[in-house]
C-alpha positions as CSV (number, residue, x, y, z in Angstrom):
1,M,45.6,36.8,-1.8
2,E,42.6,37.6,1.1
3,N,43.5,41.1,0.5
4,V,43.0,40.7,-3.3
5,L,39.7,38.8,-2.3
6,L,38.4,41.7,0.6
7,T,39.5,44.2,-2.3
8,F,37.4,42.9,-4.8
9,C,34.1,42.4,-2.7
10,V,34.7,46.0,-1.2
11,G,35.2,47.4,-4.9
12,F,32.4,45.2,-6.4
13,A,29.6,46.5,-3.3
14,V,30.6,49.8,-4.0
15,A,30.1,49.8,-7.3
16,F,27.0,47.9,-7.6
17,I,25.6,50.6,-5.0
18,F,26.8,53.4,-7.3
19,F,25.4,51.0,-10.4
20,K,22.2,51.5,-8.7
21,L,22.1,55.0,-7.8
22,K,23.1,55.6,-11.9
23,V,25.8,57.2,-11.0
24,P,28.0,57.8,-14.7
25,G,30.5,55.4,-15.2
26,G,29.3,54.0,-11.6
27,M,30.7,50.4,-11.8
28,L,34.1,52.0,-12.2
29,I,33.9,54.7,-9.8
30,G,32.3,52.8,-7.4
31,A,35.1,50.6,-7.1
32,V,37.5,53.2,-7.3
33,C,36.2,55.3,-4.5
34,G,35.3,51.6,-2.8
35,T,39.4,50.4,-2.6
36,V,40.6,53.8,-1.9
37,A,38.6,54.0,1.2
38,L,39.4,50.5,1.9
39,S,43.1,51.5,0.9
40,L,43.2,54.7,3.6
41,T,41.3,53.1,6.7
42,T,42.9,49.9,6.7
43,G,45.9,50.0,4.4
44,M,44.6,46.4,3.3
45,A,43.8,47.2,-0.2
46,E,45.5,45.2,-2.6
47,M,45.1,44.0,-6.8
48,P,47.9,42.4,-9.0
49,F,49.1,43.4,-12.2
50,T,46.8,40.6,-13.8
51,A,43.6,42.2,-12.9
52,K,44.6,44.9,-14.5
53,F,45.9,42.6,-17.7
54,I,42.5,41.2,-17.9
55,A,40.3,44.4,-17.4
56,Q,42.7,46.0,-20.6
57,V,41.7,42.5,-22.7
58,A,37.9,42.7,-21.7
59,A,37.6,46.2,-22.7
60,G,39.4,45.5,-25.9
61,A,37.1,42.7,-26.5
62,F,33.9,44.6,-25.9
63,I,35.0,47.6,-27.7
64,G,35.8,45.1,-30.5
65,C,32.4,43.3,-30.3
66,S,30.5,46.5,-30.6
67,V,31.6,47.2,-34.0
68,S,30.0,45.0,-36.8
69,V,30.6,44.5,-40.5
70,K,27.4,46.7,-40.9
71,D,28.7,49.8,-39.1
72,I,32.2,49.5,-40.9
73,M,29.9,49.2,-44.2
74,A,27.8,52.6,-42.6
75,L,30.9,54.7,-42.6
76,K,31.1,55.1,-46.4
77,Y,27.9,57.0,-47.1
78,I,29.3,59.0,-44.0
79,S,32.9,59.0,-44.8
80,L,33.6,62.6,-45.2
81,P,31.6,63.9,-42.1
82,A,33.2,61.2,-40.4
83,A,36.5,62.5,-41.1
84,I,35.3,65.8,-39.7
85,V,34.3,64.4,-36.6
86,I,37.2,62.2,-35.8
87,A,40.0,65.0,-36.9
88,G,38.1,67.6,-34.6
89,F,38.4,65.6,-31.9
90,L,41.7,64.4,-32.7
91,A,42.6,68.8,-33.2
92,L,40.8,69.4,-29.8
93,N,42.8,66.2,-28.0
94,I,46.1,67.7,-29.0
95,V,45.4,71.5,-28.5
96,L,43.5,70.8,-25.2
97,G,46.1,69.3,-24.0
98,F,49.1,71.2,-24.8
99,V,46.3,74.2,-23.0
100,L,46.3,71.9,-19.6
101,Y,50.2,71.5,-19.7
102,H,50.6,75.2,-20.0
103,F,47.9,77.0,-17.6
104,T,47.9,74.3,-15.3
105,S,50.1,71.9,-13.0
106,L,49.4,68.6,-14.9
107,D,52.2,67.2,-16.9
108,A,52.2,66.3,-20.6
109,I,50.9,62.8,-20.9
110,T,48.4,63.6,-18.1
111,A,46.8,66.6,-20.0
112,L,46.9,64.9,-22.9
113,L,45.1,61.5,-21.6
114,C,43.3,64.1,-20.0
115,S,41.7,65.2,-23.0
116,V,40.8,62.3,-24.6
117,P,37.1,62.0,-25.5
118,G,37.6,58.0,-25.1
119,G,35.6,55.4,-22.7
120,M,35.7,56.0,-18.8
121,S,37.0,52.7,-18.4
122,D,39.6,52.5,-20.8
123,V,41.8,55.3,-20.8
124,P,42.5,55.3,-17.3
125,L,44.2,51.7,-17.9
126,I,45.9,53.4,-20.4
127,A,47.2,56.4,-18.3
128,F,48.7,53.1,-16.1
129,D,50.9,52.0,-19.5
130,M,52.1,55.7,-20.3
131,H,53.2,56.9,-16.6
132,A,50.2,59.4,-16.3
133,D,48.6,60.7,-12.9
134,V,45.6,58.0,-13.0
135,A,43.9,59.7,-10.2
136,E,43.8,62.9,-12.4
137,V,42.9,61.0,-15.4
138,V,40.2,59.2,-13.4
139,V,38.6,62.5,-12.2
140,L,38.7,64.5,-15.5
141,Q,37.5,61.6,-17.6
142,F,34.6,61.6,-14.8
143,V,33.8,65.3,-15.8
144,R,34.0,64.7,-19.3
145,L,31.6,61.6,-18.7
146,C,29.1,63.6,-16.8
147,V,29.1,66.4,-19.1
148,G,28.5,64.3,-22.2
149,I,25.4,62.8,-20.4
150,G,24.4,65.0,-18.1
151,F,24.9,68.8,-19.7
152,F,25.6,68.4,-23.4
153,P,22.1,66.9,-24.8
154,L,20.2,69.7,-22.6
155,W,22.3,72.9,-24.5
156,I,22.1,71.0,-27.6
157,S,17.9,70.6,-26.9
158,W,17.9,74.4,-26.2
159,M,20.3,75.7,-29.3
160,G,18.1,73.4,-31.8
161,R,14.7,75.2,-30.1
162,R,16.4,78.3,-31.0
163,K,17.4,77.9,-34.6
164,N,14.0,75.7,-35.1
165,C,15.2,72.8,-36.3
166,A,12.2,70.7,-35.6
167,G,11.3,70.0,-39.1
168,E,14.9,68.8,-40.1
169,V,15.4,65.4,-42.1
170,S,18.9,63.6,-42.2
171,P,20.1,62.9,-45.8
172,S,22.4,60.0,-45.0
173,A,19.6,57.6,-45.2
174,A,21.6,55.3,-46.8
175,A,23.4,55.1,-43.6
176,E,20.4,53.9,-41.9
177,S,21.2,50.6,-43.1
178,G,24.0,50.4,-40.8
179,G,24.5,49.6,-37.2
180,G,22.8,46.5,-35.7
181,G,24.3,43.3,-36.9
182,K,25.8,42.4,-33.4
183,D,26.6,39.0,-33.0
184,K,24.1,36.8,-31.1
185,L,25.3,35.7,-28.0
186,T,26.6,32.2,-27.4
187,P,29.2,30.3,-25.5
188,Q,31.6,29.7,-29.2
189,A,31.2,33.1,-29.9
190,A,31.9,34.5,-26.1
191,A,34.7,32.2,-26.3
192,A,36.1,33.3,-29.6
193,A,36.0,36.7,-28.4
194,F,37.4,36.6,-25.1
195,G,40.6,33.7,-26.4
196,T,41.9,35.6,-30.0
197,A,41.6,39.3,-27.5
198,L,44.0,37.5,-24.7
199,A,46.2,36.5,-26.9
200,C,46.4,39.4,-29.0
201,G,46.6,41.1,-26.2
202,Y,49.6,39.3,-24.5
203,A,51.4,39.5,-27.8
204,G,50.8,43.3,-27.0
205,L,51.8,43.2,-23.7
206,R,55.4,41.2,-24.3
207,L,55.8,43.8,-27.1
208,H,55.9,46.4,-24.9
209,V,53.6,48.2,-26.7
210,P,52.4,51.5,-24.8
211,A,48.8,49.7,-24.1
212,G,49.6,47.4,-26.0
213,A,46.7,44.8,-24.1
214,L,44.4,46.9,-24.8
215,L,45.4,48.2,-28.2
216,F,46.0,44.2,-29.7
217,S,42.9,42.7,-28.0
218,I,41.2,45.7,-30.1
219,I,42.8,44.6,-33.3
220,G,42.6,40.9,-32.6
221,T,38.7,41.0,-31.9
222,L,38.0,43.3,-35.2
223,A,39.8,41.1,-37.6
224,L,37.6,37.9,-36.1
225,K,34.2,40.2,-37.0
226,M,35.7,41.1,-40.2
227,A,36.7,37.7,-40.9
228,G,32.8,37.0,-40.1
229,I,33.7,34.6,-37.0
230,P,30.7,35.7,-34.1
231,A,32.3,37.1,-31.5
232,A,30.2,38.8,-28.5
233,L,30.6,38.9,-24.8
234,P,27.7,38.8,-22.1
235,R,27.1,42.3,-20.0
236,W,27.9,41.2,-16.9
237,F,31.6,40.3,-17.8
238,K,32.0,43.5,-18.9
239,R,30.8,44.7,-15.6
240,F,33.1,42.6,-14.0
241,A,36.0,43.9,-15.9
242,Q,35.1,47.6,-14.7
243,V,35.6,46.1,-11.0
244,L,38.8,44.7,-11.8
245,S,39.8,47.8,-13.4
246,G,38.4,50.4,-10.8
247,T,40.0,48.3,-7.9
248,Y,43.4,48.0,-9.7
249,I,42.9,52.3,-10.3
250,G,41.7,52.8,-6.6
251,C,45.0,50.6,-5.3
252,S,47.1,53.2,-6.9
253,I,45.5,56.3,-5.4
254,G,46.6,57.7,-2.0
255,A,46.1,60.4,0.2
256,E,48.3,62.9,-1.8
257,A,46.5,62.3,-5.1
258,L,43.2,63.0,-3.4
259,R,44.5,66.1,-1.9
260,N,45.3,67.2,-5.1
261,I,42.0,66.9,-6.6
262,P,40.5,70.5,-5.8
263,L,43.2,71.3,-7.9
264,L,41.1,70.0,-11.0
265,I,38.6,72.6,-10.8
266,V,40.5,74.8,-13.6
267,P,41.3,71.9,-15.8
268,A,37.3,70.9,-15.5
269,I,36.5,73.5,-16.6
270,I,38.8,74.4,-19.4
271,I,38.0,71.2,-20.9
272,V,34.1,71.9,-20.4
273,A,34.5,74.5,-22.4
274,A,36.5,73.3,-25.4
275,Y,34.0,70.6,-25.4
276,M,31.6,72.9,-26.0
277,V,33.2,75.3,-28.4
278,N,34.5,72.0,-30.6
279,A,31.2,70.4,-30.7
280,Y,29.8,74.0,-31.8
281,I,31.7,74.6,-34.2
282,A,32.3,71.4,-35.9
283,G,28.6,71.0,-35.8
284,H,28.2,73.8,-37.5
285,I,30.2,72.5,-40.3
286,L,28.3,69.4,-40.6
287,W,25.3,70.6,-40.8
288,K,25.6,73.7,-43.2
289,K,27.7,71.7,-45.5
290,F,26.9,68.3,-45.2
291,H,23.0,69.1,-44.1
292,I,23.0,66.8,-41.1
293,P,20.0,68.0,-39.3
294,F,21.5,70.6,-36.6
295,K,21.1,68.1,-33.5
296,E,22.5,65.2,-34.8
297,A,25.5,67.0,-35.7
298,M,26.1,68.5,-32.8
299,L,25.2,65.0,-30.4
300,M,28.3,63.7,-33.4
301,M,30.8,66.1,-31.4
302,T,29.1,65.0,-27.9
303,P,31.8,63.3,-26.2
304,A,29.5,60.9,-24.4
305,G,29.5,56.8,-24.9
306,A,28.1,55.1,-27.8
307,S,25.1,53.4,-26.2
308,D,24.7,56.4,-23.9
309,M,24.0,58.9,-27.2
310,A,21.5,56.0,-28.8
311,L,19.3,56.8,-25.2
312,I,19.9,60.3,-25.3
313,A,19.4,61.4,-28.9
314,A,15.8,59.6,-29.0
315,D,14.6,61.6,-25.2
316,I,15.7,64.9,-27.7
317,G,14.0,63.6,-30.6
318,V,16.8,62.5,-32.8
319,N,16.5,59.0,-34.1
320,S,19.4,58.2,-36.2
321,P,21.3,54.9,-36.8
322,S,24.5,57.3,-38.7
323,L,24.9,58.9,-35.4
324,V,25.3,55.7,-33.4
325,V,27.8,54.2,-35.8
326,M,29.7,57.9,-35.9
327,Q,29.9,57.4,-32.1
328,I,31.4,54.0,-31.9
329,F,33.6,54.7,-34.7
330,R,35.0,57.7,-32.1
331,M,34.9,55.5,-29.5
332,L,37.1,53.1,-31.4
333,M,39.6,55.8,-32.9
334,A,39.8,57.2,-29.2
335,A,40.6,53.8,-27.1
336,S,43.3,52.6,-29.9
337,I,44.6,55.7,-32.0
338,F,44.8,58.8,-30.3
339,P,46.2,57.8,-26.9
340,Q,49.2,56.6,-28.6
341,I,49.6,59.5,-30.8
342,C,49.3,61.4,-27.3
343,Y,52.2,59.0,-26.2
344,Q,54.4,60.5,-29.0
345,I,53.5,64.2,-28.7
346,A,54.3,63.5,-24.9
347,K,57.3,62.7,-25.6
348,L,58.6,65.8,-27.4
349,F,58.0,68.2,-24.0
């Protein structure tokens, strides 16, 4: 028990430092780095399976709570663009996984999960359940997140200036009624969200569904929201779950995994190039066919977090609730459906 507490404290301390330094995904990455350092220097890093389960349940609850009834209703106004966005990301996920598997040292399930445009906190936990190489998934998902937050907005802004898109206005004004509508945080709403996610996550675990704890907790929390029952969780609980997740992941990363990180340079370049091509092609389709403003269309195809996108979009002159709705829907699909498809495809290799 002493080792578990020490591991959590070290992970939290480094996570807090990374968070204050505004490192993308800082809480999770910091917890991973702190735990790996503790493991390599003292061999005392230890975190029980319960930590992973709670982290998965919390992640699922947060994903479910981030979707409101208005978000779901807003999709009917942008259903065809949403279908193109999701189909584009899924096709990219499968093709990119296939390329990484055949042209790099990554095994099939690791290659596919490295290509999932999901959450930094969610995909590494899923990798555990699907027996992928967690260290490689963490590194390449971190690259995706950093590129999505740091490079894509600058690139899209530059592309927008070249195409002189300053005066474009989104035709999806009907979707502007979407977004928002999140439930107010109360003790009852928090208890309902976490209690439902915990029960459903445990059911998923007992049914031996791959990443079942995460998947079922998402489904349970979404069902709660759709039934009109308030469900919300405090932001600090998400940070706590990220530290749990990071420390559990860090305990599994040894010296051999760290030595293999330089080998991930080529996969990282392939992933960045593939996401750029996907954003350009799918963004043009959304722009030309559905008359979505060019910068907004490309931001819809940017592999970053929904909350990050809301802030980034405003910085480059795009103010569209439909963009946030689309990113939330992408996050939901990438955390729940994409990994299940990847798992089935990996069985074919």
